[in-house]
N, C-alpha and C positions, 0 to 999 in steps of 0.2 A: 315584063310586068304589065298586067292589065290595068293597074291602078295608078301608075306613075308615082309621084311623090307621096301619095297617101300611104304607100307601103312603109314609109319611114315611121309612120305612127301606128304601125301594127297591121297594115294592109287592109284592103276592103274585101278580100276573099274569105275572111273568117268572121264569125259572129262574135259579139261581145262576150258571151259565155265562154267561147273557145279561147279568146284572148285572156280572160281572167283565169281560166284553167292553166294556161301556159305560164302566167305570172306566178300562180300557186306552185306549179311543178318546179319552175326555175328557182324560186326563192327557197322552196323546200330543199332542193338539192344543194344549193350554196350553203345554207345554214347547217344542214346535216353533215356535209363534208367538213366544213370549217370547224364547227363545234366538236364533231367526232374526232378530228385530228388532235384537238386539245385534250380530249378525254383519253385518247390512245397514248398520248405523250405521258399523261399522268399515270396510266397503267404501267408503262415501261419504267417510269421512275419508281413506282411502288414495288416493282419486282427487281429493282436494282439492275435493270438492263440498260443498254444504251438508249437514251431517249431521243425523240425526234428533233427537238430544238426548233428555233425560230425559222430556220431555212425551210424545214419541212412544213411548218404551219403556214408560211407565206406561200409555198407552192400549192398546198391544199386549197387555200382560199382562192388564189389566182387561177388555178387550173379549173376548179369547179365553176367559177364565173365565166371563164373563157369558153368552156365546153357548152354551157347552157346558152350563152349569148349566140354562139355559132349555130346551135340547134334551133333556137326559138326566135331569133331576131326578126325573121320575115313573118312570123305569126302574130306576136304581141308587141314587138319592139324590144323585148327582152330587157325590161327595166330591172326587176327583182330588187328594187331599192326605192323607198319613198323619196329619197333625195333626188334621184334621177327623174321620177315622176313629177316632183315639184318643179324641177327645171323645165320639163315639157309644159307644165301648166302656166308658169309665169311667162314663158316665151310664146304662149298661145298656140302651141302645137297640139294641145289636148284640152278638151272641155272640162269643166269643173266636176260634173258627175262621173265621167270616165276616170278622171284622176283619183277621185275618192274611192271608186270601186277597185282601181288598180292597187291602191295602198291597202285596202281591206284584204284583197287576195294575197298580197305580199305578207301582211301580218299573220294571216291564217296559215300560210305556208311555213313561216318561221316558227309559229307556235306548234304546228304539227311535227315539224322536224325535231324540235327540242323535246316534245313530249315522248315521241317514239324512242329517242336516244335514252331518255330517263327510264323508260320501261324496259329497254333491251339491255342496258348496261347496269352492272351492280352499283348501288348507291355509294359504296365505299370508293368507287373509282371517280364518279362524276361530282360527288358532293364536295370534295376538297378543292376543286377548281370551279365550283359554282355552276357546273354544266357549261363552262365556257362563257359565262356572263362577263361582260366587260366591266372594268373598274380602273381606278387611277392608282398609280404607284404612290407610295408614301412621299409626302412633301411636294406633290405635284398639284397645283391649284386647279380649280374647276375652270377658271378663265384660260389658263394655259392649255388645259385639255380640250376645251371647246375650240380654241384657235388651231390647235394641232389637228384635231379631227376635221375641222372645217377646211384646212388647207389640203389635207389628204383627200377629202371628198371632192374638193375643187379639181384636183388632178384627174380623179376618176370620171367625173361628169364631163369635164372638158374633152378628155380623150374619147369618151363615149359619144359625145356629139360629133366630134371630128370623124369618128369611124362610121357612124350610122346616118349622118345627114349629108348624103352624097347628092351632087347636082344632077346626076343621072337618074335619080329616083330609086336607087338600089343601095343596099347595105354593102359596105366594103367586105370582101371575104376575110380581111385581116382584122376586122373590128373586134371580134372576140379575143384574138391574141393580144391586141393592144390594151383592151380593158383588163384582161387577166394579168398581164405584166405590170400594169399600173397599180393594180391592187396588191400584187406581190411586193413591189418595191415600197409601197406605203407601209405594208406590214413590217418590213425590215426596220423601218424608222419608228413607227408608232407603237408597235406591240409592247415594247418594254415599259412604255409610259401610260398608255390608255387602253391597251388591249386591241387596238387597231380594228375599229368597227367600220367606220365610213358608211354605215348603213343602219338606220334606226330599227329596221325589221330584224337584222342580225342580232342586235342587242336586246330587243324586246322579247323575242321567243325564249331564250335561255333565262332572262330575268323573271319572266312570268312563271315558268315551270320550277325554277330553283328558288323563287321568292327572294331574289337578290336585286334590290332596287337602289342600292347605294350609288349616288352620283348618276342615276339613270338619265336625268334631264340633259346631261352633257351630250349624250349620244343621240339626242333629238336636235338640240339647238345647233351644235357644231356642224353635223352633216347636212342638215337642211339649209343652213346659211351658206355653207361652202358649195352645196349643189346649186342653189339659186344663183350665186355669183358666177360659178363656172358656166352655167347655161347662158346667162346674160352675156358673159365675156365672149363666148363663142358666137352667140347669135348676133351681137353688135359688130364684132370684128370680122367674122368670116361667114355670116349667115348667107344662104342662097339668095334671099331677097335683096341683098346688098350688092350682088354681082351685076355687072353691066353687060 
């Protein structure tokens, strides 16, 4: 590495537009695969075929995140999630302007993925599931949902920091696998109750295209809070600057 620890924040070999493009592509891929798997499951159900189920949806979300983190971590840092970017911002690993631009790129990537899916798939398939828009199960309160989403995001951000904030100034080759598995295990618990977002961009894209805004604030407050707490926890307990 020519840039030492700077690579942990996206490297110094790439321009800001390149980093933003990487965030767009990574978020696009994660949302496209995650939401697409939900629509595919709905299609199989409609055809009375064996449906994918929660295990396949967890795998789709986790594998998509894992692959894109592995591919783009050395370029942009591979956040693909405003909750992770918020964690970098509050721990002063990223400036305010760059953090805002990262979030914008992530939101645009999520919107593009949702829009393309809505254009490619029959409305009769994606409309019944709201294009994969996240929502709460009946009798599950918003406070419960925010806490559950926050805790799930805490795990994701904590593992992300542990895998990418290496003392050697490089990203662990297993960072993508760790993040992907964490997301997959979160889906297995959260999906029946909240839809398992852990990412405001993942919820925003489908909500915008499908016009499904019910309980949408849950998927901002919960993940952003959990992400900030996860980042602070790792930074204060295991941060490089605290090593002697």
